C-alpha positions in Angstrom: 11.6 6.9 -127.3 14.2 4.4 -126.3 17.4 4.4 -128.1 18.4 1.7 -130.5 20.8 0.1 -128.0 18.7 0.4 -124.8 17.3 -2.7 -123.3 13.8 -2.3 -122.4 13.0 -2.8 -118.6 11.3 -6.0 -117.9 7.7 -5.7 -117.0 5.5 -7.9 -114.8 6.4 -9.9 -111.7 10.1 -10.6 -110.8 11.7 -13.6 -112.4 14.3 -16.1 -111.3 17.5 -16.6 -113.3 15.9 -19.1 -115.5 13.4 -16.4 -116.4 10.5 -17.9 -114.5 8.4 -15.6 -112.5 9.5 -15.5 -108.7 6.8 -16.7 -106.3 6.1 -15.2 -102.8 5.6 -17.6 -99.9 4.2 -17.1 -96.4 7.6 -18.1 -94.8 9.3 -15.1 -96.4 7.5 -12.5 -94.2 7.8 -14.7 -91.0 11.6 -15.0 -91.3 11.9 -11.2 -91.6 10.2 -10.9 -88.2 11.7 -13.9 -86.4 15.3 -13.2 -87.1 15.5 -9.8 -85.4 13.6 -11.1 -82.3 15.9 -14.0 -81.9 18.9 -11.8 -82.2 17.7 -9.5 -79.4 16.9 -12.4 -77.1 20.4 -13.9 -77.7 22.1 -10.7 -76.9 20.1 -10.3 -73.6 21.1 -13.8 -72.5 24.8 -13.1 -73.2 24.7 -9.9 -71.1 22.8 -11.2 -68.0 24.2 -13.5 -65.3 23.4 -17.2 -65.3 20.2 -17.7 -63.2 21.7 -20.4 -61.1 24.6 -18.3 -60.0 22.5 -15.3 -59.2 20.2 -17.3 -56.9 23.2 -18.9 -55.2 24.9 -15.6 -54.5 21.7 -14.0 -53.1 21.2 -16.9 -50.6 24.8 -16.7 -49.5 24.6 -13.0 -49.0 21.4 -13.3 -46.9 23.0 -16.0 -44.7 26.1 -13.9 -44.1 24.2 -10.8 -43.3 22.1 -12.7 -40.8 25.2 -14.2 -39.1 26.7 -10.7 -38.7 23.5 -9.3 -37.2 23.2 -12.2 -34.7 26.7 -11.5 -33.4 26.3 -7.7 -33.3 28.9 -7.3 -36.0 26.9 -5.3 -38.6 28.9 -2.7 -40.3 28.7 1.0 -40.0 27.2 2.9 -37.0 25.5 -0.1 -35.5 28.7 -2.0 -35.2 30.5 0.9 -33.5 27.7 1.4 -31.0 27.6 -2.2 -30.0 31.3 -2.2 -29.5 31.5 0.9 -27.4 28.2 0.7 -25.3 28.6 0.3 -21.5 26.8 -2.8 -20.1 24.0 -2.0 -17.6 25.0 -3.0 -14.0 23.2 -6.0 -12.6 20.3 -5.2 -10.3 20.7 -6.6 -6.8 17.8 -8.5 -5.2 15.6 -6.4 -2.9 14.7 -8.0 0.5 11.1 -7.5 1.8 11.1 -5.0 4.7 7.4 -4.5 4.8 5.8 -4.7 8.3 9.1 -3.9 10.0 10.0 -1.0 12.2 11.5 1.8 10.1 14.6 2.1 12.2 15.3 -1.6 11.9 14.5 -1.7 8.2 16.6 1.3 7.5 19.7 -0.3 9.2 19.3 -3.5 7.3 18.8 -1.8 3.9 21.8 0.4 4.4 23.9 -2.6 5.3 22.7 -4.3 2.1 24.0 -1.4 0.1 20.9 0.7 -0.6 20.5 4.4 -0.4 17.4 4.7 1.8 14.6 7.3 1.7 11.3 7.4 3.5 7.9 9.2 3.3 4.5 9.2 4.8 2.3 6.6 3.2 -0.9 8.4 3.8 -2.5 11.2 1.8 -1.4 13.8 4.4 2.3 13.3 3.5 3.5 14.2 7.0 7.1 15.0 7.8 8.9 11.9 9.1 10.4 12.8 12.4 12.7 10.1 13.7 12.5 6.4 12.6 11.4 4.5 15.7 7.7 5.4 15.8 7.1 4.3 12.2 6.3 1.1 10.4 7.1 0.2 6.7 4.0 -0.4 4.6 5.4 -0.2 1.1 8.9 -0.1 -0.6 9.9 1.1 -4.0 13.4 0.1 -5.4 15.1 2.5 -7.8 18.5 3.6 -9.0 20.4 6.9 -9.0 23.2 6.4 -11.5 24.9 3.2 -10.4 23.6 3.5 -6.8 20.6 1.3 -5.9 17.9 3.1 -3.9 15.0 2.1 -1.7 12.1 4.4 -0.8 10.0 3.3 2.2 6.4 4.4 2.6 5.6 4.4 6.3 2.8 5.0 8.8 2.8 5.5 12.6 3.5 2.3 14.5 -0.1 1.9 15.8 -1.7 2.7 12.4 -2.9 0.3 9.8 -1.5 0.5 6.3 -3.5 2.2 3.5 -4.7 0.2 0.5 -2.1 2.0 -1.7 0.7 4.4 -1.2 -0.8 7.9 -0.8 -4.3 6.8 0.2 -6.0 7.6 3.5 -5.2 5.4 6.5 -8.2 3.2 7.3 -8.5 4.0 11.0 -10.9 1.7 12.8 -14.1 3.1 14.2 -15.3 2.7 17.7 -18.0 -0.1 18.2 -21.0 0.3 20.4 -19.9 -0.9 23.9 -22.8 0.3 26.0 -24.2 -2.5 28.1 -21.1 -4.7 27.9 -18.9 -5.5 30.8 -15.6 -3.9 31.4 -13.8 -7.1 30.6 -15.5 -7.6 27.3 -15.3 -4.0 26.2 -11.6 -3.8 26.8 -11.0 -6.9 24.7 -12.9 -5.3 21.8 -10.9 -2.1 22.1 -7.5 -3.7 22.1 -8.6 -5.7 19.1 -8.7 -2.4 17.2 -5.0 -1.9 17.8 -5.4 0.4 20.8 -2.9 -0.5 23.6 -4.5 -1.8 26.8 -2.9 0.9 28.9 -4.8 3.5 26.8 -8.1 2.1 28.1 -9.2 3.4 31.5 -12.3 2.9 33.7 -14.3 5.7 35.2 -17.3 5.8 37.4 -20.6 6.7 35.6 -22.1 8.4 38.7 -20.4 11.3 40.4 -20.8 10.0 44.0 -19.9 6.4 43.1 -16.5 4.8 43.7 -14.7 2.1 41.7 -13.5 -0.9 43.6 -10.0 -2.2 43.3 -8.7 -3.4 39.9 -10.2 -6.7 38.9 -13.2 -6.1 41.2 -15.1 -4.2 38.5 -14.7 -6.6 35.6 -18.4 -7.3 35.6 -19.5 -3.7 35.8 -21.4 -2.4 32.8 -20.4 0.3 30.4 -22.9 3.2 30.5 -21.0 5.4 28.0 -17.6 5.6 26.3 -15.4 8.3 24.8 -14.7 8.2 21.8 -18.3 7.3 21.1 -19.7 4.8 18.7 -18.6 5.4 15.1 -15.8 7.8 15.9 -12.3 7.0 14.4 -9.8 5.6 16.8 -6.7 7.4 15.4 -3.1 7.1 16.5 -2.7 7.8 20.2 -6.4 7.5 21.0 -7.2 6.9 24.7 -10.6 5.4 25.6 -12.6 6.0 28.7 -15.3 3.6 29.7 -17.9 5.0 32.2 -19.0 2.1 34.4 -21.8 1.3 36.8 -22.3 -1.6 39.1 -24.8 -4.2 38.1 -26.8 -3.2 41.3 -27.5 0.1 39.6 -28.8 1.1 36.2 -27.0 3.6 34.1 -27.8 7.3 34.0 -29.6 8.8 31.1 -27.4 8.5 27.9 -26.7 12.3 27.7 -25.7 12.3 31.4 -23.7 9.1 31.6 -20.2 10.7 32.0 -20.4 11.2 35.7 -20.4 14.9 35.5 -23.7 15.9 37.1 -25.6 12.8 38.3 -25.5 11.2 41.7 -26.8 7.9 43.1 -29.3 8.1 46.0 -27.6 8.9 49.3 -30.1 9.4 52.1 -27.6 10.2 54.8 -25.6 12.5 52.5 -22.3 11.0 53.6 -21.0 10.5 50.1 -21.6 6.8 50.2 -24.4 5.7 47.9 -27.2 3.8 49.5 -26.7 0.7 47.3 -23.4 -0.1 49.1 -23.8 1.8 52.4 -24.5 -0.7 55.3 -25.8 2.2 57.3 -27.8 4.4 54.8 -29.4 6.3 57.7 -26.3 6.9 59.8 -24.2 9.8 58.7 -21.3 8.8 61.0 -20.8 5.3 59.5 -20.4 4.2 55.9 -18.8 1.5 53.9 -15.2 2.6 54.5 -15.7 3.2 58.2 -18.4 0.9 59.5 -17.4 1.7 63.1 -17.6 5.4 62.7 -16.1 8.1 60.6 -13.0 9.5 62.4 -13.0 13.1 63.5 -10.2 15.6 63.9 -8.4 14.9 67.1 -10.0 11.6 67.7 -7.2 9.3 69.0 -8.7 7.0 71.5 -12.3 6.6 70.5 -13.5 8.1 73.8 -15.8 10.6 71.9 -17.2 8.0 69.6 -20.8 8.1 68.4 -23.3 5.7 67.0 -21.7 2.9 68.9 -18.4 3.1 67.1 -14.9 3.5 68.4 -13.9 5.9 65.7 -11.0 3.7 64.5 -10.5 1.4 67.4 -8.3 3.9 69.2 -6.0 4.5 66.3 -5.1 8.0 65.0 -6.8 7.8 61.6 -6.7 11.5 60.7 -3.0 12.0 60.6 -1.6 11.7 57.1 -5.0 11.0 55.5 -7.2 12.9 53.1 -9.7 13.5 55.9 -7.5 16.1 57.7 
């Protein structure tokens, strides 16, 4: 029970000072939410940098960093390395020595300041002995420390260069020269790179005889060594076995003059095709007046109507004595 002096607690909704009941509005709850959110946003704005200043500083920093990199002045280890690195020495131009004799190319390259080496350009990698008989096919510049080097790949002077360094030498092969004249065949051989003095003429028949040089230009080739298809390597010497146009060639397997003779009826060693006296053993092409005999000096003992040398001593100092 309440005491006589206790004021009873008011009942019902809250009232304003005038005693009227207090009304709740929608704005009362909205303000309770909006005020704390606004306070947080204001505090964040005060603590952060102004947007304009941040953007400006970032752009300036990027520009400065780019300028430093472009001048090699970046800080730390990179800057130290750029400042202390040794500049690479300038490479000198390399003259072209290909196709020159190795001895001449070596001297020029040494004079130009190169350290010169050389090696065989073929797959055989032969030892280079001397410099005169070699020709430069390829050259490879390099460097040993600060010294410029030049490595020559070479082949023998009369050899063609391979397609690449270390590949086989493409030696030419012998063509088919059978039936061609000495003049034509020799031109084809020298076109292969074989020197003219490495080509010699030989008789195709054992008892035949070659005339003087220039007189067998039209004689035909019966066989040749090396034969068709064989490689004409360095130092190759070619033999052409010839026969006069007045005669055919011996059989192909007997065309080297080793075992086949031309007809010789009087058996004087002079083939009938050129012997003006094919039935007279005492006279032949070389001695139409009679073959000289040992001791014959005045022709008094001549035979077959010959004077045996017109009275001259033909036997002395000749192959006949």
